C-alpha positions as CSV (number, residue, x, y, z in Angstrom):
1,M,170.8,-5.6,202.6
2,I,167.6,-3.7,201.9
3,D,167.9,-4.5,198.2
4,W,168.4,-8.2,199.1
5,I,165.3,-8.2,201.2
6,E,163.3,-6.6,198.4
7,Y,164.6,-9.2,196.0
8,A,163.6,-11.9,198.4
9,K,160.1,-10.5,198.7
10,V,159.7,-10.4,194.9
11,A,161.1,-13.9,194.5
12,G,158.8,-15.1,197.3
13,A,155.8,-13.5,195.6
14,F,156.8,-15.0,192.3
15,V,157.2,-18.5,193.7
16,G,153.9,-18.2,195.6
17,A,152.2,-17.1,192.4
18,C,153.6,-20.1,190.6
19,G,152.5,-22.3,193.3
20,I,149.0,-20.9,193.2
21,A,149.0,-21.2,189.4
22,T,150.1,-24.8,189.6
23,M,147.4,-25.6,192.2
24,A,144.8,-23.9,190.1
25,K,145.9,-25.9,187.0
26,L,145.8,-29.1,189.0
27,Y,142.3,-28.2,190.2
28,H,141.2,-27.3,186.7
29,D,142.5,-30.6,185.3
30,K,140.8,-32.5,188.0
31,V,137.5,-30.7,187.3
32,V,137.8,-31.2,183.6
33,T,138.7,-34.9,184.0
34,G,135.7,-35.2,186.3
35,K,133.4,-33.5,183.8
36,D,134.8,-35.8,181.0
37,T,134.0,-38.8,183.1
38,E,130.5,-37.5,183.9
39,L,129.9,-36.8,180.2
40,A,131.1,-40.3,179.3
41,I,128.8,-41.8,181.9
42,K,125.9,-39.7,180.7
43,D,126.6,-40.7,177.1
44,A,126.6,-44.3,178.0
45,E,123.3,-43.8,179.9
46,I,121.7,-42.1,176.9
47,T,122.8,-45.0,174.7
48,R,121.3,-47.5,177.1
49,L,118.1,-45.5,177.3
50,R,117.8,-45.3,173.5
51,A,118.2,-49.0,173.4
52,D,115.5,-49.4,176.1
53,V,113.2,-47.1,174.1
54,L,113.7,-49.2,170.9
55,K,113.0,-52.4,172.9
56,A,109.9,-50.9,174.4
57,E,108.6,-49.8,171.0
58,S,109.3,-53.3,169.7
59,H,107.6,-54.9,172.7
60,A,104.6,-52.6,172.3
61,Q,104.2,-53.5,168.6
62,T,104.6,-57.2,169.4
63,A,101.9,-56.9,172.1
64,A,99.5,-55.2,169.7
65,D,100.2,-57.8,167.0
66,A,99.7,-60.6,169.5
67,D,96.1,-59.5,170.1
68,V,95.3,-60.6,166.5
69,P,95.0,-64.4,166.4
70,A,96.3,-64.6,162.8
71,H,99.6,-63.0,163.9
72,R,100.4,-65.1,166.9
73,D,101.9,-67.9,164.9
74,L,104.0,-65.5,162.9
75,L,105.4,-63.9,166.1
76,K,106.2,-67.4,167.4
77,L,108.0,-68.2,164.2
78,R,109.9,-65.0,164.3
79,T,111.0,-65.7,167.9
80,Q,112.1,-69.2,166.9
81,L,114.1,-67.8,164.0
82,T,115.8,-65.3,166.3
83,G,116.9,-68.1,168.6
84,M,118.2,-70.1,165.6
85,I,120.4,-67.3,164.2
86,E,121.7,-66.5,167.7
87,Q,122.6,-70.2,168.0
88,L,124.2,-70.0,164.5
89,A,126.2,-67.0,165.5
90,G,127.5,-68.9,168.5
91,T,128.4,-71.9,166.4
92,L,130.4,-69.8,163.9
93,H,131.9,-67.5,166.7
94,A,130.2,-64.5,165.0
95,Q,129.3,-61.2,166.7
96,A,126.1,-60.8,164.7
97,A,123.7,-62.6,162.4
98,S,120.6,-61.7,160.4
99,I,118.0,-63.4,158.2
100,Y,116.1,-61.7,155.4
101,I,113.3,-62.3,153.0
102,P,112.9,-60.5,149.6
103,V,110.5,-57.6,149.3
104,F,108.9,-56.9,145.9
105,N,107.2,-53.8,144.6
106,A,103.4,-53.9,145.0
107,G,102.0,-55.7,142.0
108,D,105.3,-57.2,140.9
109,E,105.6,-60.8,140.0
110,K,107.8,-62.8,142.3
111,A,110.0,-63.6,139.2
112,E,111.1,-60.0,139.1
113,S,114.2,-58.9,141.1
114,P,113.5,-57.9,144.7
115,R,113.3,-54.2,145.5
116,S,115.0,-54.8,148.8
117,F,115.3,-57.4,151.6
118,A,113.5,-57.3,155.0
119,F,115.0,-58.3,158.4
120,V,113.0,-61.2,159.7
121,A,115.3,-61.7,162.7
122,A,118.6,-60.3,163.9
123,F,121.1,-61.0,166.7
124,N,124.0,-58.8,167.9
125,I,126.2,-59.0,170.9
126,D,125.0,-55.5,171.6
127,P,121.2,-55.5,172.3
128,G,121.0,-51.9,171.4
129,A,122.5,-52.6,168.0
130,T,119.9,-55.4,167.5
131,A,117.0,-53.1,168.2
132,A,118.5,-50.4,165.9
133,I,119.0,-53.0,163.1
134,L,115.4,-54.3,163.3
135,K,114.2,-50.7,163.2
136,M,116.0,-50.2,159.9
137,K,113.6,-52.9,158.5
138,L,115.2,-53.1,155.1
139,V,118.6,-53.5,153.3
140,E,119.0,-52.6,149.6
141,T,119.6,-54.9,146.6
142,W,123.0,-53.5,145.9
143,T,124.4,-54.9,149.2
144,V,126.2,-58.2,149.8
145,V,122.7,-59.6,150.6
146,G,121.5,-58.6,147.1
147,E,124.6,-60.1,145.5
148,C,124.0,-63.4,147.4
149,W,120.4,-63.5,146.2
150,D,121.3,-62.7,142.5
151,K,124.1,-65.2,142.3
152,A,122.2,-67.8,144.4
153,T,125.5,-68.8,146.1
154,L,127.4,-68.2,149.3
155,I,129.3,-64.9,149.4
156,G,132.2,-64.1,151.8
157,S,134.2,-61.0,152.5
158,N,136.8,-60.5,155.1
159,K,137.4,-56.9,154.2
160,L,133.8,-55.7,154.3
161,Q,134.6,-52.1,154.9
162,A,136.4,-51.9,151.6
163,N,133.8,-54.0,149.8
164,V,132.0,-52.0,147.0
165,R,128.7,-53.4,148.2
166,H,129.1,-52.3,151.8
167,V,126.8,-49.4,152.9
168,A,128.6,-47.3,155.5
169,S,125.4,-45.5,156.6
170,Y,124.1,-48.8,158.0
171,D,127.0,-48.8,160.4
172,K,126.0,-45.3,161.6
173,Q,122.4,-46.3,162.1
174,S,123.2,-49.5,164.1
175,G,126.4,-48.4,165.9
176,F,127.9,-51.8,164.8
177,V,131.0,-52.0,162.6
178,P,131.1,-55.2,160.5
179,V,134.5,-56.3,159.2
180,H,133.9,-59.8,158.0
181,T,130.7,-61.4,156.6
182,L,129.3,-64.6,155.2
183,A,126.0,-64.6,153.4
184,S,124.2,-67.6,152.0
185,P,120.9,-68.1,150.2
186,V,118.2,-70.1,152.1
187,H,116.4,-72.7,150.0
188,W,113.2,-74.6,150.6
189,Q,112.1,-77.4,148.4
190,G,114.5,-76.2,145.7
191,R,113.3,-72.6,145.8
192,Q,115.3,-69.6,147.1
193,I,113.3,-68.0,149.8
194,G,115.7,-65.8,151.8
195,V,119.3,-65.0,152.8
196,V,121.1,-65.6,156.1
197,Q,124.2,-63.5,157.0
198,V,126.7,-63.6,159.8
199,F,129.3,-60.9,160.8
200,N,132.7,-60.6,162.5
201,K,134.5,-63.8,163.3
202,T,135.8,-63.8,166.8
203,L,138.5,-65.7,168.7
204,P,137.3,-68.8,170.6
205,G,136.3,-67.9,174.2
206,S,135.8,-64.2,173.6
207,V,132.9,-62.5,171.7
208,Y,134.8,-59.2,171.7
209,D,138.2,-60.2,170.2
210,I,138.1,-60.2,166.4
211,D,139.8,-63.0,164.6
212,E,142.0,-61.1,162.1
213,L,141.8,-64.0,159.6
214,G,138.0,-63.7,159.4
215,F,135.7,-66.5,158.2
216,Q,137.5,-69.5,156.6
217,S,136.4,-72.5,154.5
218,D,135.3,-74.4,157.7
219,D,133.0,-71.6,158.6
220,R,131.5,-71.7,155.1
221,K,130.9,-75.4,155.5
222,H,129.3,-75.0,158.9
223,L,127.0,-72.3,157.6
224,Q,125.8,-74.3,154.7
225,E,125.2,-77.3,157.0
226,A,123.3,-75.2,159.5
227,I,120.8,-74.0,156.9
228,H,120.6,-77.2,154.9
229,E,117.0,-78.2,154.3
230,T,116.1,-81.1,156.5
231,S,112.6,-80.7,157.8
232,D,110.0,-78.0,158.3
233,T,111.2,-77.5,161.8
234,G,114.6,-76.2,160.6
235,M,115.6,-72.7,159.8
236,A,114.6,-73.0,156.1
237,G,111.2,-74.6,156.9
238,R,110.3,-72.0,159.5
239,L,111.4,-69.1,157.2
240,H,109.2,-70.6,154.5
241,Y,106.1,-70.7,156.7
242,F,106.8,-67.2,157.9
243,Q,107.2,-65.8,154.3
244,S,104.2,-67.7,153.0
245,S,101.8,-65.8,155.3
246,P,99.9,-62.9,153.8
247,N,100.5,-61.1,157.1
248,A,104.3,-61.5,157.1
249,L,105.1,-58.0,155.9
250,R,102.5,-56.5,158.4
251,I,104.4,-58.2,161.2
252,L,107.6,-56.7,160.0
253,G,106.1,-53.3,159.9
254,L,106.4,-52.9,156.2
255,Q,102.9,-52.1,155.0
256,D,103.9,-48.5,154.2
257,E,107.2,-49.5,152.6
258,L,105.4,-51.6,150.0
259,N,104.7,-48.4,148.1
260,L,108.4,-47.6,147.9
261,E,110.6,-48.5,145.0
262,N,114.3,-48.2,144.3
263,A,115.0,-45.7,141.5
264,V,117.8,-43.7,139.9
265,I,117.0,-40.0,140.1
266,M,118.5,-37.5,137.7
267,Y,118.4,-33.7,137.7
268,V,119.3,-31.7,134.7
269,D,119.9,-27.9,134.9
270,L,121.3,-25.0,132.9
271,T,123.5,-22.3,134.4
272,H,123.4,-18.6,133.3
273,S,120.2,-19.3,131.3
274,S,118.9,-15.9,132.4
275,A,121.2,-14.6,129.7
276,L,118.7,-15.9,127.1
277,F,116.0,-13.5,128.4
278,S,118.3,-10.5,128.4
279,E,119.8,-11.2,124.9
280,V,116.7,-12.2,122.9
281,P,112.9,-11.3,123.1
282,L,110.9,-13.2,125.7
283,V,109.0,-15.2,123.1
284,D,112.2,-16.4,121.5
285,A,113.8,-17.2,124.9
286,A,110.8,-19.3,125.8
287,R,111.1,-21.2,122.5
288,M,114.7,-21.9,123.2
289,I,114.0,-23.2,126.6
290,N,111.2,-25.4,125.1
291,R,113.6,-26.7,122.5
292,F,116.0,-27.6,125.3
293,S,113.2,-29.5,127.1
294,Q,112.5,-31.4,123.9
295,Y,116.2,-32.2,123.6
296,I,116.3,-33.6,127.2
297,Y,113.1,-35.6,126.6
298,G,114.5,-37.2,123.4
299,R,117.8,-38.2,125.2
300,T,115.9,-39.5,128.2
301,N,113.4,-41.5,126.2
302,L,116.2,-43.2,124.3
303,Y,117.3,-44.9,127.5
304,S,113.8,-45.6,128.9
305,G,113.9,-42.8,131.5
306,I,110.7,-41.1,132.7
307,V,110.5,-37.3,132.8
308,E,108.8,-36.6,136.1
309,K,108.7,-32.8,135.9
310,F,109.9,-29.8,133.9
311,N,110.6,-26.7,135.9
312,G,111.8,-23.8,133.8
313,D,115.2,-25.0,132.5
314,G,115.4,-27.8,135.1
315,T,114.2,-31.3,134.7
316,L,113.6,-34.2,137.1
317,I,114.0,-37.7,135.6
318,R,113.5,-41.2,137.0
319,F,114.9,-44.5,135.8
320,H,112.9,-47.5,137.1
321,Y,114.2,-50.9,138.1
322,V,111.3,-52.6,136.4
323,G,112.6,-55.3,134.0
324,F,116.0,-55.2,135.7
325,D,118.1,-58.4,135.1
326,S,121.5,-58.4,136.8
327,R,122.8,-60.6,133.9
328,I,122.0,-57.9,131.3
329,Q,123.9,-54.7,131.8
330,T,121.6,-52.6,129.6
331,S,118.7,-53.4,131.8
332,N,120.4,-51.7,134.8
333,P,118.9,-48.2,135.4
334,V,122.2,-46.9,136.8
335,L,123.9,-47.5,133.5
336,R,121.0,-46.2,131.5
337,A,121.0,-43.0,133.6
338,I,124.7,-42.3,133.3
339,C,124.6,-43.0,129.5
340,T,121.8,-40.5,129.2
341,G,123.8,-37.9,131.1
342,A,126.9,-38.5,129.0
343,D,124.9,-38.2,125.8
344,M,123.3,-34.9,126.9
345,I,126.6,-33.3,127.8
346,S,128.6,-34.6,124.8
347,E,126.0,-33.3,122.4
348,F,125.1,-30.1,124.2
349,R,127.4,-27.9,122.2
350,D,126.0,-29.1,118.9
351,F,122.5,-28.6,120.3
352,K,123.2,-25.0,121.1
353,T,124.7,-24.4,117.6
354,Q,121.8,-26.0,115.8
355,R,118.8,-25.2,117.9
356,W,119.7,-21.8,119.5
357,Q,120.4,-20.0,116.2
358,G,120.4,-16.3,116.6
359,L,121.9,-16.4,120.1
360,A,125.3,-14.7,120.3
361,A,128.2,-17.3,120.4
362,D,129.7,-16.0,123.6
363,T,126.3,-16.0,125.4
364,A,125.6,-19.6,124.2
365,D,129.1,-20.7,125.3
366,A,128.5,-19.2,128.8
367,I,125.4,-21.4,129.3
368,K,126.5,-24.8,130.9
369,L,124.8,-28.1,131.5
370,R,124.8,-29.8,134.9
371,V,123.6,-33.3,135.5
372,T,123.4,-35.0,138.9
373,I,122.4,-38.6,139.6
374,A,121.5,-40.3,142.9
375,L,120.1,-43.7,143.8
376,G,117.8,-44.8,146.6
377,P,114.2,-45.6,147.6
378,V,111.4,-43.3,146.4
379,I,107.7,-43.1,146.6
380,S,105.3,-41.9,143.9
381,T,102.5,-39.7,145.2
382,N,100.2,-36.8,144.4
383,M,100.9,-33.4,145.9
384,G,98.8,-30.3,146.3
385,P,95.3,-29.5,147.5
386,Q,92.5,-31.9,146.6
387,Q,91.3,-29.7,143.8
388,I,94.8,-29.6,142.1
389,Q,96.7,-32.8,142.5
390,V,100.1,-33.1,140.7
391,P,101.9,-36.5,140.5
392,T,105.5,-36.4,141.8
393,V,108.2,-38.6,143.3
394,M,109.7,-38.1,146.7
395,G,112.6,-39.5,148.7
396,Q,116.0,-38.7,150.2
397,C,117.8,-39.5,146.9
398,V,115.5,-36.9,145.1
399,N,116.5,-34.3,147.7
400,R,120.1,-35.3,147.3
401,S,120.1,-35.0,143.6
402,A,118.4,-31.6,143.7
403,K,120.9,-30.3,146.3
404,M,123.8,-31.6,144.2
405,I,122.5,-29.6,141.3
406,A,122.2,-26.5,143.5
407,Y,125.8,-26.7,144.5
408,A,127.4,-28.1,141.3
409,P,130.0,-25.9,139.5
410,R,128.5,-23.2,137.3
411,D,131.4,-22.6,135.0
412,R,131.5,-25.9,133.1
413,D,129.5,-28.8,131.9
414,V,129.5,-31.4,134.6
415,M,128.0,-34.8,135.7
416,L,128.0,-35.6,139.4
417,I,126.9,-38.9,141.1
418,D,126.5,-40.0,144.7
419,D,128.2,-43.0,146.3
420,N,125.2,-45.3,145.8
421,V,125.5,-44.8,142.0
422,S,129.3,-45.2,142.2
423,K,128.9,-48.6,143.9
424,A,126.3,-49.7,141.5
425,L,128.5,-48.8,138.5
426,K,131.4,-50.7,139.9
427,Q,129.2,-53.7,140.4
428,I,128.3,-53.6,136.7
429,D,131.9,-53.3,135.6
430,E,134.9,-52.5,137.9
431,R,136.5,-50.7,134.9
432,Y,134.0,-47.9,135.4
433,A,135.8,-46.9,138.6
434,A,138.6,-45.4,136.5
435,A,136.0,-42.9,135.0
436,L,135.1,-41.6,138.4
437,S,137.0,-39.1,140.5
438,E,136.2,-37.9,144.1
439,F,134.4,-34.6,144.0
440,A,134.5,-31.7,146.4
441,D,134.6,-28.7,144.1
442,W,131.2,-27.4,145.2
443,S,130.1,-23.8,144.2
444,D,129.6,-23.1,147.9
445,S,132.0,-24.4,150.6
446,S,129.1,-25.0,153.0
447,A,127.5,-27.6,150.6
448,L,128.3,-30.7,152.7
449,Q,126.7,-29.1,155.7
450,A,123.3,-29.4,153.9
451,P,121.4,-32.3,155.5
452,S,120.5,-33.7,152.1
453,L,124.2,-34.1,151.2
454,A,125.7,-35.0,154.6
455,G,126.8,-38.6,155.1
456,H,127.5,-39.4,151.5
457,Q,130.5,-39.3,149.1
458,Y,130.3,-37.7,145.7
459,F,132.1,-38.3,142.4
460,E,132.5,-36.5,139.1
461,A,131.9,-38.9,136.1
462,A,134.2,-38.4,133.1
463,V,131.9,-38.0,130.1
464,E,133.9,-39.7,127.3
465,P,134.0,-43.3,128.8
466,F,130.3,-43.2,129.3
467,R,129.6,-41.7,125.9
468,L,131.3,-44.7,124.4
469,A,129.3,-46.9,126.7
470,A,126.2,-45.1,125.5
471,M,127.1,-45.9,121.9
472,E,127.5,-49.5,122.7
473,F,124.3,-49.4,124.7
474,R,122.3,-48.1,121.7
475,Q,123.9,-50.6,119.3
476,T,123.0,-53.4,121.7
477,R,119.4,-52.2,122.0
478,I,118.9,-51.7,118.3
479,G,120.2,-55.2,117.6
480,S,118.1,-56.9,120.2
481,P,115.4,-59.3,119.0
482,R,112.7,-57.4,120.9
483,N,113.6,-54.0,119.3
484,S,113.8,-55.6,115.9
485,A,110.3,-57.0,116.4
486,E,109.1,-53.5,117.5
487,R,110.5,-51.9,114.4
């Protein structure tokens, strides 16, 4: 009996402990659920406050501009255009719409290709997204907007996330995910003056339910009818008057952006080059590095690249968009840059044999060539104290290319590109995609945590296909009438 009582006590204690544990877990789950709910509410509140801040900044800028009489009409036109694209989005059952004008580099003739496109007006079912989109100010020429402008025709895509011209970073900045789009050029008196774009076809009666079929032929027809030139009170007429004003870019907050340009940035670098200084006398090592710099300059010059800076065995190179014509592949700075890189790598072994005579074969073989290429907006400026100003180029793509070279493999010759370059290559010729492979073999596993590299994808470019493209490039250039005249 005593044993039974003891067992009962133990069992009771165990059951009681289990009960307490269960109650504790229920209490914990309730607390955690409550905390999660609180965090969700706070996150939504922060999102709303950010949208309010963006609106306030926009209203403050608008108020400041309204104090200048010359700007009042432009602000009125912009408000009218905003109302028009909101109405257009409603007509097409679209979640968002934007209208853009081309932006050219300072001093460029309007006949040249635009550097980018500026938001004149935007509408989105989420006011916070509208404010964020307007704060972006610009979209690049390699987007669907740029394709629409270049081809001067309506462009549609119902699989926008998979479209080579879609820029995923725009989604992150705006918080809006587009899945369908229609883009059409806007004409005034026979001249192309802008682009209008709508996003995400919805089901009738609901602005939140996406139509899986996307935009259809009727939508294309309605879009073209809506922007058809009828009078100066229509969308095209108002956009023309807005764009024609010398203050238009000031109203759009783009006075500083006029000094920017799109460019392809290349870094070239040697690995294990310190072996030169340990294997041969200092004077001879310096001569070898200088010969390498001459080699890089010669390859770069052949493809109209500009050497911005030599730094030891590293070189910063820029390929401009000046003279770019989308109909002529060899005018594309992306193709010129990757042909340059392919030439450098494919001929590097011969260079070492011919120009680094006296260096041990195993030492020369251990020295590898790394090339990285990135695409984006840059600014040319002078750096340094007033007494010693040095011209240089700055921008996120410059930082990105430099960081790619820092983390590139050190045991082989390699050419790496970012996703902007990848998209631009595929736009030139889809067959180039087969020459690219996704890259993650960084020399340091923490590479993608670097702010300059985060948010982008990277690819390794096979040298041989682009070496062949480079040969064709050179033959085309040599045979062109302009070059024949120069010779």
